N, C-alpha and C positions, 0 to 999 in steps of 0.2 A: 788307750788312745793318747796321745799328747796333746797338748793344747793349742799347739800350730796344726797338727792334722784336723783337729776339730774345725778350727777356722777355716782353712784349705777346703773341707769339705761342704762347710755351709756356703761360701762364697760360690763354688760350682754348682751347687743345688739352685742358688740364687740366680746363677745365668742363665741357667737351664729353662726355669721358668720365667724368664723375661723373653728367652728366645722363642719359648712355645709361645708366651702370652702376645708376642706383637706379632700381629699379620702384616704380612705383606702385600703389596698394592694388587697384585694377580689375585689373591685369596680374597681380599677385601672387595674387589670388583665382583667375583665371583659369587660372594655370599649376600652382597646388594646389587643384583642384577635387576635391571629395569621390570616394571610390572607387566603383565601381560594383559592387554584388554581385551575385552570380548567386543568382536565387530559383530554389526548386524547383517544378516544375509538378504541382501538386495537383489532382484532380480538380474542384474548386470554385474554382479560382482565377478564372474569369470572374465570379462571383457575389459578392454584397456579402459583405463580410467579417462572420463573426458574430461578437458580444459575447458574450464567456462573463467569468462572475464565479468566485469562488474556489469556490463552492457547486457551479456548474456543472462545472467543472474537476475537481474530487474525484470528482463523479459520473461523469463521463467516464472518467476514470481508471481508476476501479472496473470498469469495463465492459472494458478493455483489459488490464491489469495482469496478466502471466501469475500471478506467486506469489500475489496476492489472489485470483485465480479457482481455483487449485490449493487455497488454503484453503478457499475456499466449496465445493469437491469434496469434500473429506476431511471436511467437516460432513457433507455430503449423505450419504456413504457411511458415517460413524459413526451417521447417523439411522437408515439401514435397518437397520445391525447390529442397535441398540437393538430396532428393531420386530421384526426376525427372533429376538431373545433373549426379547422378550415372547410372542412366538406359540409359542417351542419348550417355553412352560411350559403350554401350553393343548393339548387333546386335538385331533387330527386325524381327519379322515374322508375315507375313499377308496373307490373301487369296483375291482371286479377282476371279470374274466370268463373263463372258460375253458372249454374244449370237449376233453376227452380220449376221441380215439378208439383203441380198443383192438382188435387182431386176434383173432377168435374162434376157437372150436374147430369149425367147420364146422355151429354149431347144436345138437351134442352138449350142450354146456353153456351154462347162460344168462349166465355170465360170460365176461369175455375170457381169453387166458392170461397176464395178471398179477394178480397177489393184491392189490395196491393197489386195485384197481377192482372194484365190484361188478356192472358190466355191461359190455357191448361198449361203448356210450357212457353218459359221464357229463359232464353239464353241472354248472359251478360260476358262480353269479352271487351275489356278496358284496358287501354293504356294510360296511365295516371302520371301527370306532371304535376308536382307539389312543390311549393316554395314556403317557407315559415319566413315571417318577416316579423320576428320579436325585437324587442329594444335591444337585446342583449347582442343580436345578430347585425343589425342594421347600422349600430354605433361600432360595431368590431369589439366589446369589451370581453367575450369571452374568449376569442381568438387571440386579442394580446396577452390576457392571463394565462393561456396555456403556452403561447410562446416564450413570458417569461418563466413559467414554470419549467419548459425546457433548459433554458439558458441556466436555470440554477441546478438543475440535476447534472449539466455537463458540468458546470465549475464544481460540482460536488465532486464529481469524477476525477477533475484533475487535482483536487486537495487530498482524495485518498491516493491518488497516482505519486503525488509527491510524499506523503506519509508513509508510503510502503517504501519509495526509493529510499528514503532516511532509514527504514528499519534494515531493508538489504543491504545499504551502504555499510550500517553498523556491524551487522553479524557476518558482510563478506570481510571486513578489514579485520574484525576481530581474531577471525580465522588466520588472516595475514600476520598479524603481529604474534598469534599464539605459535605459528610455525617459526618465525623470527626468535621467541622467547625460546623456544624449544631447543634452537641451533645455538643460540647464546648460554643456554643451561647445560648442553650439551659440549660447547668449547670450554666452559667454566670448568666443568669436570675432568675434561682431560688436563687442564691448567694446574687443578688443584692434585690430580694424580701426578703428574709431573713433578710439582713442587714436593709434594710427600715423598716420592722416589729419591729427589737431589738430596733432602734431609735425613733419610735412612742412611745414604750413601756418605753423607756429610759424618755421620754418627760415627758410621764403622771405621771410617780411619781418622777420629777424634776431632773434628772440625766444626761439629755443632754438638749443642747440647739436646738430652731427652726431651727438653720443654718443647725444643722446636719441633721435633718428632712428632710429640703428642699434638702440638697446635697445628701442623700440616694433616694429621689425620683426622681432627675436629673439622678441620676445612673440608677436606676430602668428603667425609661421610655427610655433613651439611649439604655440600652440593650435589651429591647422588641423591640427597632426598628431593631437593629444588629440582634435579632433571625429571625425577617421577612425578613431581606435580605439575611441570611445565609439559608433560605427556599427556597426562590428565587434562589438562585445560585445554591442550589442541584439539583432544577427541572431543570434548564436549562442545566446543567451539564449531567443529566438522558436524556433530550430530543438529547444532541448532540450525546451522546453515540449510542442511539436507531438510528438515522439515519444513522450511520455509521454501524449498525450490521444487521438490518433486512430490508428487503425487503420492506414491509408495515410498518409504524410506530406503534411503540409498546412499551409501558413501563411497561410490565408486566414481570418484570426481577430484579435480585438481583444480585449484585457481591460479590466478596468474597475481603474481606479488607486485604492482605498480603504485605501491605508496610512494616512491620516490619522483613520482610524474603526476603530480597533484596541479590541477590548473590555478593557474594565479588569480589573485583577489583582484577583481575590479575596482575602480574609484568609486567613493560613495556616490557621487554623482549619478553614475550609470546604475549603480545598485538601486538609487531611489527612484530613477525612471523605468526602470523594471517592474519594481514593486507599484508604481504607479498604475501601469498599464496591464499587466499580466499577474497581478494577484487575484488569485480565484475567491479569495474571502470576501475582497472588495465587491467582485463580480455578485457574488450570492446577496450581498447586503442591497447592491444596487438595485438588481432584477428583483428581489423582493419588495422594494419600493414601486418598481413598475407595475410590478403584480397589484399591489395595492391600490395603486393608482387607479387599474383597470376595474379594480373591485367598486371603487366610488362611482366610477362612470356606470358600470351595471346597473350599481343600486337605485342611482338617479334614474337610469332609462327605463326601469320598472315601472315609472309614473305614467310613462309614456303611452301610447295604445301599438297594439300587436296586432298584424295582420297576417294574412295567409291568403293562398291561390292554389286553388284544385283545376286542372283541366284534365276531362276525362275522354277520350278518344276511342270510339270502337261502337260494338253493338249493342243492343238490348231490344231482342226481335224474339217472336214466337218459333220463328226456326233458325236454326245455327247456319247460316250462309249471310252472304253478301246483299242479296235480293230476295224479298219474299213479300206475300200477299197480308196485310193487316187484318187480322180476324174479325175486327169491330167494323172496318169498311174495305171489305173486299171487292165493293164495285170500284176502289181506287186502282185497282191492279197490281201488277209489281212494282212494289217500292226498295229505292235502297236502304239497307239496313245502316251503313256507316253514319256514324255523325259524332258530335262532339256535345258535350255541357261544360259549363265553367262555371266554379263556386268561387265567390270572394268574400272575405269576410274581415270582421275587425272587431277586437278586443279591446274595451275602454275601461280601466280600473276606476270604479266610482267610492269603493268604502271598504275597507277592510280592516277597520278597529286599530289604525295605527301601526299594521305590521310591516309595512313597506318605509315607513319613516324608522323604524326600530332598526330596520335592516341596513339604510343608509348610514345611522348612526355606527353600526357595529363597522361597517367598510370604513368610516373615517377612524375610529379607533385603530382600526389595524394599520391604517397608513401612518397615522400619527406614531405608531409604536414601529414601524420599518423606518420613519426618518429618524428616531433615537437610535436606532440598532445601526443604522449606517453610518451615523456619527461616531459611535462607538467602534465599528468596526474600522473605520480609518484610524483613528486614534490607535487602537489594536495593532492595526499593520505599521504604524510607523514605530511603536514601541518595540516589538518584534524585530523590525528590519536595524534599529540601532542595536540592540543587544546582540543579535546575531552577527552584524556586522563587526563590533568590538570583538566579540567572542573568536571569530575566523582572524581577526588582527593578532589578537594575543595570541591564537594556536599558531599561527603562520612566524612570529616571533620566536615562539617556545621551540618548532622544529629546528629553526638555524641555532640557537643558543643550545639545545640540548645535543644537535650534532657537534657541536665545538667542544662540548664537555665531553662527549664519549671519544674525540681524537684525542682530547687532552689527557683521558684516562688510559686510553691504550699506551700512549708515550710514559706515562706515571708508572704503569704496569712493568714496561720495559725496562725502565733506567732502574726501578726498585730491585727487580730480578738480578742486575748486575751488581748492584751496590751490596744485595745477600751475598752473591758469590764472592765478591770482594772482601767480604765484611765487615761493611760499614753500616748494613741494616739488619733489623732483627726479623725473624718469621713473619711476627705477629705485624711488623710492615709491609712484609709481602701481601699476607690475608688479605690486611685492609685494601691494598692496592686493587688485588681480584675481586672483591666485594665490590670496590667503586665502580671499577669497570662494569661489573654484569650490572649494578644499578644504573649506571649511565646510560648502557645500552637498551636497557628495558625502558628506561625514562625515553629515550630518545624515539622507540617505537610507540610509546603511550602518545606523545606529542603527535606522531604522525597520523595515527588514528583519529586523535582530538580535532585535528585540523580538517581530516576527511570529513567528520561528522558535521562539524561547525558548516563546511562550505555545503554539505546537502541540507541541512538546517534552513542557512541563508538562502536557499533555492526553493524551499517551500514557501519562501514570501517573493521572491524576484524569477523566479523560474530558471531555465538553464542560461548561462551566461558564458 
């Protein structure tokens, strides 16, 4: 074999190796197919997916979140305590009926063997009117303490509601952004695939170097991996939201992507006014002080006398009847049995070895601590208001800037592709422009969720605006 034939054969084998080693886009797409995720089998998977808005998600989470339901239960219990404290200041009416059957003395006496009974048979049937006039009742301290406790419990419900709203908002828009990033990754994959095809076609006609093909293939494979990662992130975000919303795990739902329609940030003066009047943390601290003040009143009232009144109306007779003869004075004839007796009493504290004074000191210590906590709560609310408002302002500006950056990146990629086709730019320039567009779109989506979460955090201080 001549030297020329050997060289020709070597070149032919090398070209065959290159041809078989270099995959085409269709083959690369077939080998790098997206991963198949395992979906949970919920009870309604066969039904059309329910469309859930953010308001629907918040309402659904409020039905299933254990901590929020616990706060509601505490508020309901506090309301009943308040009702019971009010009722304790009012008189009570009860009914009692007794039959006292005493062993007799074989008829030799008209009464029984026990001196407390004036006959062998004694019947009592009374309606009892009772009023307890303890110092805590006639000073109203217990009732006011219960009212403050109910107000504290209601404020804690609002704190739990606002905290849950932040959590739902974060998970809801995390899913929305994950879906956007998935779409961006899919678009970037299609763009990389198209550029891969362009470089291969250009290489075949001798207009592009093989290094351009390699750079395009690297970009294609990286975007394919990014696409699969975006799919995983989207599925994880969906599961996180499903756990928060449904009593049984169910992914058969879709959400409304309204990231672009966020509410405007109010002026700071309006936010400050809302924080002053609608902040539940301040309400808790203020009502705690009211409760402590009532505790001091109750502790001072313990030094005062306590009164009670019992009025009993009914019968206490030897016959269970409205009229009968008295066994001790039968000559008086038939007499009425219905009647009443009233018991009025007073208890005056005289000496208790300083226990009441010690309890008064405890109540005053609690009031002093409540004042300190109210002052600390006021400072904390102001600090949170300033930081949350500043975060919302910066996040709002970041949304505008990142949107403009994404628009510029889109135009940059278009111009770079035109320059590459005209031979004025390299494949690396195109790859950089593609990556810049993907990053800028993702940054825009991240800025939008940042603004939404910042608004939700601000509303934990101010309430809805």
